[in-house]
N, C-alpha and C positions, 0 to 999 in steps of 0.2 A: 768509777763509771764502768759498768759492765758492757761487754760487746753484745751485739744482736746475734740472733741465732743464724741469720743468713750469712753474716760475715764470718762467723766461726766455723760454719759448715763448709765454706769454699776454700779448698787447699790453695788455689791460685792467689786468692785475695789474702789469705792468711800468711803466705810466704813473703819474705822480705825481698824487695827489688834492689839489685846492686846500684850503687850511686853512679858508676861509670856509664851504665846504659842510658840513664836519663841525660847525662851530660853529652853523650854521643849524639842523641837525637836532637837536642837543642843546638849542638854545634853544626849538625848536618843542615838543620833548617836555616841557621844563620848563614852557613856557606852558600846555600841555594839563593837566599835573598841577596847575598853579596855578588853572586854570579849574575843574577838578574839586574842588579844595580850597575854592574860593570858593563853588561851588554847594552843596557839603556844608555849609559854614558857613551859607549862606543858609537851607537847608532845616532844619538842626538847631538853629540859633540865632536868626537874625533873623525868619524866617517859620515858626517851629516851630508856633505856635498854629494857623495856617491848615492846615498839612499834618496836624497831629494831628486837627483837626476833620474833614478829608476822610477820613482813615483810619477815624475813628469812624463817619462816615456810611456808609462802605462795609462795614465789618466788625463794628462794635460795635452791640449790640442790647440794649434793655431789655425783658426778658420779664416779662409780668404773671403773678404767681402767684395764681390765682383763689382766692377764699375760698369755702368751702362755704356755700351758702345754708341758712338755718335751716329746720327742718321746721315744718309746721303740724299740730297734733294736735287731736283732739277732747277733750272733757272727761275721757274715760277713758284717754287716752294713745294712742288708735288713730290711725294716719297718715291725714291728709287731703291732705298734699302733702310730697313729698320729692324730693331731687335724686339722680340716678344718672349716672355717667360714661358718655359716649357718644362715638364717633369722629366727627370732621368732616374733610372732604376739601379739600385745598388744593394749589396748584401753583406752581412757578417757571417761567413761560413760556419764559424764555431757555434753560433747561436741558432743556426738554421733548423727549422722544423722540416724534417726530411720525410714528408708525406708524398709518396709517389704520384698519387692522383692529382694533388695540388700542383706539384712541380711540372707534371705533364701539361696542365692547363696554362701554367706560367710560361712554359716554353712556346706554346702555340701563340700566346699573346705577344711574346717577344719576337715571334717569327724566326725561331731558331730550333734546330733539332734538340731533342731532349738530351742526347749524348753530349752535345756541345755545352748545354747549360750545366749538366752534372760535372763536366770537366772544369768549368769556371769555379764551381763550388766545392771541388774535391779536397782542397787544402784547408783543413779545419783550423790550422794555426793562424790563418789570415783573419784580420778584423775589418777588412774593407776590400771589396771587389766590385767593379762596374759590371753590370749585366747588359744594359743598353742605355745609350745616351740619347736624350731628346726624343722621347716618344710622344705620340698624340695624347691629348688630354683624356679622350674617351678610353684609350688603352690603359692609361694610368689609373683611371677610376675602376676599371675591371680588375686590375692587378691588386689594388687596395681592397676590393671586395673579397678576394681570396683569403685575406687575413692570414698570410703565412708569416710565422715568427721568423725574424732575421732578414726579412725583405723590406727595404726602405725606399723612400723617394726623396729627391732633392731638386729644387728649382734651379734651372740654368737658363741662359739666354740663347735663343736661336734666331738666326738672321732670316728675314723675309724680304723678297724682291718682287714688289707689285708689278713691275713692267716685264717680268719674265725674260723670255728669250730675246725680245726686241732690244733690250739694253744690256744683255749679259756681258758682252765683250768690253763695254765701257765700265760698268760697275764692278764686275768680277764677283768673288764670293769669299767666304771665310770657311775655315775648317771647324770641326766639332769643338775645338778649344777657343773658337771665336777670334782666330788670328787670320788676317787677310792672306789669300793665296793667289788671287789674280786681280787684274784691273785696278781701279781706284781703291778698292779694299786693301790691296797690297801696297800700292804706292803711298797711301796716307794711313797706313796701319797704326803707327805710333800715335798720331793725333786723334784718330777715331777711337782707339782702344781706351784711352785715358789711363788711370793708374789705380789698381785695386787696393782696397784697404785690408785691415786685419783685425781679428778679435781673438784674444787668448782666453780659453775656457778650460774648466775641469769637467770631464765626462765620467759617467759611471760605466760599468762593464756592458751595459745595454746600449751605449752610445748616446744616452740622454745627457743634456747639459745640466750640470749641478750648480755651477757658479762661474762668474766672470772673474778673471784675474788680470791685473795690469790695465793699462790704458788702451782704449779702442782707437785704431787709426782709421778715419773715415775714407771711403773711396773717392777718387776724383773722376767724374764722368767724362767720357770722350767728347770732343767737339764735333758739332755738325759740320758737314761738308756740302757746300752748294756748288753744283757743277754748272757749266755753261750750256749743257745739253738741254734742249726743249723736248720733253718726253713725248709730246704729240708729233713733232717733226720726226723724232727718232722712230716712233712706232710706224708712221706712215712710210718713211723711207725704207724701213726694214720690210714692210709688207710688199712694197713694189719691187724691191730687190729679190725677195723670196719668190714672188710670182714670176719674175723674169728668169731666174735660175731654173725653176721647174719647167717653164714654158719652153725654154731653149735647151732643155736637157743638159744643163751645164754642170760642171763639177763644183763650182763655188762662185761667190760674188761678194763685192764690197761697195759701200757708198759712203762718201764723206760730204758733209755740208758745213761750210764756213761762213761766218758773218764777216764781210770784208771791212766793215767799219771798226769793229772791236777786236777782230782776230779770234773770236770765240768759236768753238766747235759746237754747232747746233745739233749735229747728228753724226754718229759714226757707227755703222752697222755692218755686220757680216752674215753670210749664210753659207754653209750650215751653222746653226747656233745651238744653244742648249738652255734648259731651264735651270737656273742656279740652285733651286731647292731640290732638284731631282737629278743628281749627278751620277747615278749608277750607269755603268757600262758606257761611259763617255769615251770618245776617241779624240786623238790629238787634232784631227781635222775640225772637230766641233769647237775645241778650246781656242784655236788660233785666232788671234785678232789680226786677220789678214791685211787690213788696211794699213796697219803699222808694222807688221812683222814680215810680210811677204814682199819681196822685191821682184821686179820684172823689167824687161826692156820696154821703155815707154812708147816706142814706135813713133807714129806721125804726130803725137801730141808735142813733140819737140820742135816741129817745123816753125811755129809762130815765134819761137825764141831766136831762130836763125834770121827770120825776116826782121825782127826787132833789132837785132845786132847789126844787120846790114844797113838798116835805116840810121841807126846811131852813128855808124862809121861814115855815113854819107855816100855809100856805094850805090844805093838804089833809092827810088821813091816808090810810093804805092803804085804809081802809073807806069813805072819802068817796065818795058817789054823784054822778056827773055825767051829765046828760042828753045823749046823743049823737044822739037822733032829730031830724030824719028821716034822719040819715046824711050831711047836707050842711051847710056853713057858708059864708056869703058875707062876705068882707072886702075892702073897697076895690074892689068890682066883680069880684073873682075868687072862684070857688067851690072850696071844699075838700071832698072827699068821702071816705067809707069804701067799701071794696069791697062791704060789705053793711051795712045799717042794724042797729044793735044796741040802740037805746033806752037805758035806764038801765044804766050801768056803774060799778062801783067803780074806784078808781085801779088796784088790782091787776088788774082785768079789762081796763082800757084797755091796759096793757102786754101782758097775756096775749094779747089779741086784736088788738093793734097798731092801735088806733083813731086815725086822724088827727084826727077831730073832737074826741075827748076830750083828746088831747094838746094841740091848739091852744087849747082852752078853758083848760087849765092855763097854757099859755105866755103867753096874753094877760093873765093876772093878774100876770105877772112884769114887772119893768123890763128893757128891752133891755140895760142895763149889767150886770145880774145874770146874764143868759144868756151874754153875751159873756165875763164873768169866769169863769163855770163852764167854758165851752168852752176858754178859754185855759189855765185851771188844769190841765185834763187833757191838755194838749199840742197841741191843734188850733191851726193857724196858726203853729206853731213847728217849726223843724227839729229832728228827734231828735238828742240828744246822743250820737251814735255816730261813731267814727272810720271812717266808711264813705263811699266816693265815691258821689255821686249822690243821697243822701237829700234829700228835698224837705220843704218846710214846709206845703204846702197853702195854702188861702185861707180867711181869716176876716176879713171887713171890719169896720172900726171901728163900734161900736154906734150912734154918732151919725148914721150915714148910713142906718140901717135904716128902711124904711117899715113900717107895720103888717103888710102882706101878707108882707113879707120876714121879719119876726119870726115870723110864723105858719109859713111854709114851713121856716124854719131849725129849728123845733122838731121837725120830722119829717125833717130831713136834706137839704133842698134849699136852695141858695143859699150853701153853704159846702162845702169839700172837704178831704180828707185822704187819707193813705195807709193801707193795711191795717195796716201796722206801728203807725201812730199810734192806730188804733182798738183794736188789741190792748193797747197800753199803757194807753189810757184806761180800759179795763175792769178794770184792776188796782185801781182805786178801789173797785169793788164786791167784788172778791175779797179785799182787804186791810182791810175794814171802814173804808173812807174814806180810806186812804192811797194816794197815787200813787207807784209804785215807780220809781226810776231804772233804766234798762235797760243791759245790757252784752252784748257779743259775746265777751268774754274770761272765762275761768273765774274764779269767785269762790268763796271758801271760806266767806264769812260771809253772814248775812242782811242785806239792804239796808235802810237807814233810809228810810222813805217821807216824803212831804210830805202833811200833813193837808189834805184837801179837803172831806170830808163828816163829819158826826157818825156814829159807828159804828152807832148804832141805825137811822139812815136808810139807810146803806149796806146793812145787813142786811135792811131792809125791801124795798129794791129787788132784792136778791139773791133774795128769796123770789118777787118778781114774775117774775124771769127764770126761776126754776124752773117757775113756773106756765106760762110760754110753751112749755115743752117737754113738758107733759102734755096729756092729752086736752082738747080745747077751745082749745088754744094754736096758735100758727102753726108750731111746730117739733117735733112729736112724733118726727120722724125723727132728732132730735139725741140722743134717749135712748140710754144706753150700758149694756150688760150689766154689772151689778154695781156701778155707780157712779151716784150722783145728779148731775145736771147742771143748769145754768141758762144761758140765753143769749137773744139777740135776733136775729131775722132782719132782713134788709134786702133790698129789691128796688127798684132805681132805674132809671128810664129813662136811657139814655145821651145825653149832650149831642151834638148834631150841628149844626154851624154856630151860629146864634144861638138855636136852640130845642132840642127833644128829639126823638129818633127814636121813631117809634111802636112798632116791633117789635124794638128793640135794648135789652137790659137787662143789668144786673149783679146777680147774686144773691150775697148774702153772709150769713155767720152768725158772730157773736162770742159766745163763751160761756166758762163757768168750770166747774171740777170739782175735787173733789166739792163739793156746794153748802154743806154745813155747815162744812167746814174746807177751803176751796179751796187747791189746790196749783198748778194751771196755768190759764192763759188760752189758748184756741185761737181763732184768727181765720181764716176761709176766705172766699175770693172766687172766683167763677166768672164770667168775662167773656164776654158774648154767647152764652149757651146757646141752641141752636137745634134741640134734639131734641124739642121739644114741651113741656118744662117750663122754667120760668125763675124761679119763686119761690125765694128763699133757703132756705126750709124744705124744698124738694124737691131742689135741686142742691148746696147748700153744707152743709146740716146733716148729711147722711150722712157726709161727709168728716170733719166735726167729731167725730161719734160714734166712728168707727173710730180716729181719731188719739188721742182721749182715752183710750179703752180700752187701746190699746197703750202709750201714754206712761206712764200711771199704773202699769201693771204693771211696766214697765221701771224706774220710780222706786221700786218697792217699796211703793206706797201700797195699803193694805188696802181691799178693797171695802167700801162702806158700805150696800149694798143686798143683801138676800137673796132678792129676788123678781125675776122677769124684767120688763123694762120694758114698759109698756103702750103699744103703738104703734097708733094708729088708722089706718085706711086713708086717710082724707082729712083733711088739716090745715085749720085755719081759714085762709081766704085773707087775705093780708096787704094792708093799704091802703098805697098808695104814690103 
């Protein structure tokens, strides 16, 4: 066979190739395949755990499936707090489209300086960064319309509070992570929050879910919480309190409404308050639930307890006459006085006219231990048994340390302290014929079993004295309520300042019950530092009590027990304090 011309004319093709060269090439190729096979074996067999872990770090994600937070309802099922889905804005810096004009528009929509936005996005190694949590739906739509690569949205839950500032101190609020921070949101955070679920997924580099891996754990939604509070009573009480604080140019105020049959808190309001959804620039004064966290010397509101104890010990009767002239009494070098000298007064009249001298003369016949036990039994010096953050116990010193002058001043409310809530609960002793009721912020269907403190006859006798205090000749005719009989006691106390008392700073308060013959509610009102010219509890706090009682009893369906208009005198008897 002859060779072709092309083959014979090519020197390269015509030359002989050494055998070793072809063997070398084959061996090199075989070695390369062996290296690849070894590497594959290393990756897939020997170091498989490491590379699986690295793959999971880069692409596998565990997504939290949020649980719906439970609602908070009032006693009638009306919403006090609920969760609604809202968008939140996040980004992947390494994938971001860095268009200056678009980013400037984004910054404006997020209400932040462009420099702050760029700082959040400057680390391109990050694959997740929050830009703004819980934005308005309209803002989210405008951001989506910008169509910026690397900017994404995620649905979260935001808490809404329909009753706003009126119920803020009871309900509280949650933070951006939906954890309770104040009020019942904090006290029952675990029950309300539920338990989040989880979902294991594989994502691509753009954050898109490619597939699910493993089993999905479903979330467990939080439980609803139904409070004892009546949102209508709460709103009305808050309005009247706010108006009184503003009218009297006061620093603050609080009001508490208790159902004496069940021990339920129907309203608990404070002013100043805040809107739970708008908490920018809040002060501590706005956040404080003063009715539970602030303590003060209760002043003359303690006098009915001294009268009750003197009745219990058989030392006096309601008609017993005590000489209060000349309106002054000296004990241990200190002088105690009445606003005006009254002369001879019955025990009924001592409470009606709020005589310090008459009260002290009854108290000094009592043993310090008996007074201490009475105060302790009605809850003073003890933290209220409420699942509520910040509730305080007040101050009640051991009776063995009392000096005679301290026993005397404690009888009319100086030298011990308590909260407005403690005072409201203490007065249930008179409303329930001697029983102290346990209180609750949760709805209760049954009447509460009380703790016996006073003989029913003595409790009823003191209740009559409280009624006299609201009539002509008493310290609180402005507490009278159209259609309903009422009873209560004023209190006006100098505020403590340093180691002494401020001359022109007062707290005025009123604690009372209604209706008198068959009590249904106790209402306590405190006005802090009124500076509008009036400061007696009968002038600044009693009108709030009157309006709140009338509205509350109507809402509860309690029939009026009076067919005549209340007799309100122009000038109340000035209270001794």
